[in-house]
C-alpha positions in Angstrom: 0.0 0.0 0.0 1.4 3.4 -1.0 2.2 6.0 1.7 -0.7 8.2 0.5 -3.2 5.3 0.7 -1.9 4.5 4.2 -2.5 8.1 5.3 -6.0 8.0 3.8 -6.6 4.6 5.6 -5.8 6.2 8.9 -8.8 8.6 8.4 -11.2 5.8 7.9 -13.3 5.5 11.1 -14.0 1.8 10.5 -11.6 -1.1 10.7 -9.6 -1.7 7.5 -7.5 -4.8 6.5 -5.7 -5.6 3.2 -4.9 -9.2 2.5 -2.8 -10.8 -0.3 -4.0 -13.6 -2.6 -3.1 -16.1 0.1 -5.1 -14.2 2.7 -2.0 -13.0 4.6 -2.7 -9.7 6.3 -0.5 -7.0 4.7 -2.0 -3.9 6.4 -4.3 -3.2 9.3 -5.4 0.3 10.5 -5.6 1.1 14.2 -9.3 0.4 14.5 -9.0 -3.1 12.9 -6.1 -3.9 15.3 -8.3 -2.8 18.2 -11.1 -5.2 16.9 -8.7 -8.1 16.6 -6.4 -7.8 19.7 -6.9 -7.1 23.4 -3.6 -5.1 23.7 -3.5 -3.2 20.4 -0.3 -5.1 19.3 -0.1 -4.8 15.5 2.3 -7.8 15.4 -0.6 -10.0 16.4 -2.4 -9.0 13.1 -0.1 -7.9 10.3 1.9 -10.7 8.8 -0.5 -13.4 10.1 -3.1 -15.2 8.1 -6.7 -13.9 8.1 -7.9 -17.1 9.9 -5.2 -16.9 12.6 -5.9 -13.2 13.3 -9.7 -13.4 13.3 -10.5 -17.1 14.1 -13.4 -16.7 11.7 -13.6 -19.2 8.8 -16.8 -17.4 7.7 -14.7 -14.3 7.0 -12.2 -16.2 4.9 -15.1 -17.7 2.9 -16.5 -14.2 2.4 -13.2 -13.0 1.0 -13.0 -16.0 -1.3 -16.6 -15.3 -2.5 -15.7 -11.7 -3.3 -12.8 -12.9 -5.4 -14.8 -15.6 -7.2 -17.8 -13.4 -7.9 -15.8 -10.2 -8.6 -18.4 -8.3 -6.6 -18.4 -6.9 -3.1 -19.7 -9.2 -0.3 -20.8 -8.4 3.2 -21.9 -10.3 6.3 -22.1 -9.8 10.1 -19.2 -11.5 11.9 -18.5 -12.1 15.6 -15.0 -11.2 16.7 -13.6 -12.0 20.2 -10.3 -10.6 21.5 -11.1 -10.6 25.2 -14.2 -8.5 24.4 -17.0 -9.7 22.1 -17.8 -7.5 19.1 -20.3 -7.9 16.3 -19.1 -6.2 13.1 -20.4 -5.9 9.6 -17.6 -7.0 7.3 -17.6 -5.6 3.7 -15.1 -7.3 1.3 -13.9 -6.0 -2.0 -11.7 -8.3 -4.2 -9.0 -6.5 -6.1 -7.7 -7.3 -9.6 -4.3 -8.2 -8.1 -5.9 -11.1 -6.2 -5.7 -9.0 -3.0 -8.8 -8.0 -1.0 -9.8 -5.1 1.2 -11.9 -5.8 4.2 -13.8 -3.0 6.0 -15.2 -3.6 9.5 -18.0 -1.4 11.0 -18.9 -2.0 14.7 -22.4 -3.3 15.1 -22.1 -4.4 18.7 -24.5 -1.8 20.2 -27.0 -2.3 17.4 -26.8 -6.0 17.9 -27.4 -5.5 21.7 -30.4 -3.3 21.0 -31.9 -5.9 18.7 -31.5 -8.5 21.4 -33.1 -6.2 24.0 -36.0 -5.4 21.6 -36.6 -9.1 20.9 -36.5 -10.1 24.6 -38.8 -7.1 25.4 -41.4 -8.2 22.8 -41.2 -11.9 24.1 -41.6 -10.7 27.7 -44.5 -8.4 26.9 -46.2 -11.2 24.9 -45.8 -13.6 27.9 -47.1 -11.0 30.4 -50.1 -10.5 28.2 -50.8 -14.1 27.4 -50.9 -15.3 31.1 -53.8 -13.1 32.3 -55.6 -13.3 29.0 -55.5 -17.1 29.1 -56.8 -17.0 32.7 -59.6 -14.6 31.8 -60.7 -16.8 28.8 -60.7 -20.0 30.9 -62.8 -18.4 33.6 -65.2 -16.8 31.1 -65.7 -20.1 29.3 -66.4 -21.9 32.6 -69.0 -19.3 33.5 -70.4 -19.6 30.0 -70.7 -23.4 30.4 -73.1 -23.0 33.4 -71.0 -21.9 36.3 -72.6 -18.5 36.1 -75.7 -20.1 37.8 -73.6 -21.1 40.8 -73.5 -17.9 43.0 -70.4 -19.0 44.9 -68.4 -20.0 41.8 -69.5 -17.1 39.7 -68.6 -14.5 42.4 -65.2 -16.0 42.8 -64.5 -16.2 39.0 -65.8 -12.7 38.4 -63.6 -11.3 41.1 -60.6 -13.1 39.6 -61.5 -11.7 36.1 -61.6 -8.2 37.6 -58.1 -8.7 39.2 -56.6 -10.0 35.9 -58.1 -7.0 34.0 -56.6 -4.7 36.6 -53.2 -6.4 36.1 -53.5 -5.8 32.3 -54.4 -2.1 32.9 -51.3 -1.7 35.2 -49.1 -3.4 32.6 -50.5 -1.1 29.8 -49.9 2.0 32.0 -46.3 0.9 32.9 -45.5 0.2 29.2 -46.9 3.6 28.2 -44.9 5.4 30.9 -41.7 3.5 30.0 -42.1 4.4 26.3 -42.8 8.0 27.0 -40.0 8.4 29.6 -37.4 6.9 27.2 -38.3 9.4 24.4 -39.0 12.6 26.4 -36.8 14.4 28.9 -38.2 15.0 32.4 -40.4 18.1 32.6 -38.5 19.8 35.4 -39.8 22.2 38.0 -38.3 23.6 41.2 -39.9 22.2 44.4 -39.2 20.9 47.9 -38.9 17.1 47.8 -39.6 16.8 51.6 -43.3 17.7 50.9 -43.5 15.0 48.3 -41.9 12.4 50.7 -44.4 13.2 53.4 -47.3 13.1 50.9 -46.2 9.6 49.6 -46.1 8.2 53.2 -49.5 9.7 53.9 -51.0 8.2 50.8 -49.8 4.7 51.8 -50.6 5.0 55.5 -54.0 3.3 55.2 -52.5 0.4 53.2 -49.7 0.0 55.8 -52.2 0.1 58.7 -54.3 -2.6 57.0 -51.2 -4.8 56.7 -50.2 -3.9 60.3 -46.9 -2.4 59.1 -45.5 0.7 60.8 -44.1 3.5 58.7 -41.3 5.4 60.4 -40.5 8.9 59.2 -37.9 11.5 60.3 -39.3 13.9 62.8 -38.2 16.7 60.6 -36.9 16.5 57.0 -34.7 19.4 55.9 -35.6 21.5 52.9 -34.7 19.5 49.8 -35.1 21.9 46.9 -34.6 20.1 43.6 -35.3 20.6 39.9 -37.1 17.6 38.7 -40.3 16.1 37.2 -42.5 15.9 40.3 -44.9 13.3 38.9 -42.0 11.0 38.0 -40.4 11.3 41.5 -43.8 10.6 43.0 -43.8 7.3 41.1 -40.3 6.6 42.4 -41.0 7.0 46.1 -44.5 5.6 45.9 -43.2 2.5 44.3 -40.4 2.0 46.8 -42.6 2.5 49.8 -45.4 0.4 48.3 -43.0 -2.5 47.7 -41.5 -2.2 51.2 -44.9 -2.4 52.8 -46.0 -5.3 50.5 -43.0 -7.5 51.4 -43.0 -6.7 55.1 -45.0 -9.2 57.3 -47.5 -8.0 59.9 -45.8 -6.4 62.9 -42.8 -5.2 60.8 -41.8 -1.7 59.9 -40.8 0.5 56.9 -38.4 3.4 57.6 -37.5 6.3 55.5 -34.3 8.3 56.2 -33.1 11.5 54.5 -29.6 13.0 54.4 -28.8 16.3 52.9 -25.3 16.9 51.6 -23.8 20.0 50.1 -24.9 19.3 46.5 -27.0 16.2 46.8 -29.6 14.4 48.9 -30.0 10.8 49.8 -33.3 9.1 50.6 -33.2 5.5 52.0 -36.3 3.3 52.2 -35.6 0.2 54.4 -37.9 -2.5 55.7 -37.9 -5.5 58.1 -39.4 -7.7 55.4 -38.7 -11.0 53.8 -35.7 -9.7 51.8 -34.2 -10.7 48.5 -31.7 -13.5 47.7 -28.2 -12.1 47.2 -27.9 -13.8 43.8 -31.1 -12.0 42.7 -30.0 -8.5 43.6 -28.1 -7.8 40.4 -31.3 -8.5 38.4 -34.0 -6.6 40.3 -33.9 -3.6 38.0 -34.3 -5.6 34.9 -37.5 -5.3 33.0 -40.0 -8.1 33.7 -37.7 -9.8 36.2 -39.5 -10.2 39.5 -37.8 -11.3 42.7 -41.3 -12.0 44.1 -41.5 -15.2 42.0 -39.0 -16.7 44.4 -40.2 -14.8 47.6 -43.0 -15.7 49.9 -43.9 -15.2 53.5 -43.1 -18.0 55.9 -45.9 -20.6 55.9 -47.3 -19.4 52.5 -48.3 -22.2 50.1 -48.0 -20.0 47.0 -45.8 -17.1 46.0 -46.4 -13.5 46.8 -48.7 -11.5 44.5 -46.4 -9.6 42.0 -46.8 -6.5 39.9 -46.0 -6.1 36.3 -42.3 -6.7 36.7 -41.6 -3.1 35.4 -41.8 -1.1 38.6 -38.2 -1.1 39.6 -36.9 -0.8 36.1 -39.0 2.4 35.7 -37.7 3.6 39.1 -34.1 3.2 38.0 -34.8 4.9 34.6 -36.4 7.9 36.3 -33.6 8.3 38.9 -30.9 8.1 36.2 -32.7 10.5 33.9 -32.5 13.0 36.8 -28.7 12.4 37.1 -29.1 10.3 40.2 -28.3 6.8 41.4 -30.2 4.0 43.1 -28.7 1.1 45.0 -30.3 -1.9 46.5 -29.1 -3.9 49.4 -30.9 -6.9 51.0 -30.6 -10.2 52.8 -33.2 -12.9 52.6 -35.2 -12.9 55.8 -33.6 -9.7 57.1 -35.2 -7.0 55.0 -34.2 -4.7 52.1 -32.8 -1.2 51.7 -33.1 1.0 48.6 -31.0 4.2 48.5 -31.7 7.0 46.1 -29.3 9.9 45.6 -30.3 13.0 43.6 -28.7 16.3 43.0 -30.0 19.4 44.8 -31.1 22.4 42.8 -28.4 24.9 42.2 -28.6 28.2 44.1 -30.4 31.0 42.2 
């Protein structure tokens, strides 16, 4: 390759290889070397065969096809050099028998495709379960159970609960889609008022479950710039979950710490806790720790939500330049800590 072509190749943002007619690598730009090595050592690439450097026979076959057909060829190829990458390889056979290979990184695009596919599968599953239950109960009622007051009342109550579950799922999906495309509608307000309000709204639910809510005697002024409705959802969800998974006689405590430029709100409970191996997954969409959690003596599992609550909480907190951390031990309760920036002084 001439000096001028090498200089031009350095400007190419994608990976670039040139191989001879025996598929020996004659040239590799810095990006290609980064794709093919973990340490950026050009000697691990230049001078070696294409198969040795990439460990991908499919890429060698793509080069041979470009030579045979005398037309450009392309395919997605997986490269591993300590870090997995998916690249689109475009190959052009040259008249000399050599070939040029251009790599464009498709790793993030591939990840997004996987996430989208898994999301559709999970949504379909979450819809299918209540719909199948509703249909089965409706058919049973249609076949004559409607005339049995005890059975009909039970089945109609179950149908209403399943419909409520579908409504919650629809609302959560709508919120998630909207929050991922729109920036938070920020306003300046005192978060302490919101925290007291969330606790008050859940006081009746907590009393019914015989769970005590413990609040600070006085919360300092916590002036922030944020989407109030979104933060209401964050702290309502955390308090609601804490109450839900705390047995009768237990407590849920909220503590608040104000720093110079940030605030920290911790919601802790004396509930049933979460398995340590489950903690890394609790913010994933549609993953529910409650599938594996139940109160002592329960025959079935605890009633779960849509599986989107904590993923929405995490998304909202991070959209507000904050962080959320979970800590728990099975049988000894859970603790969720949210840190948010305070509003800058006017």
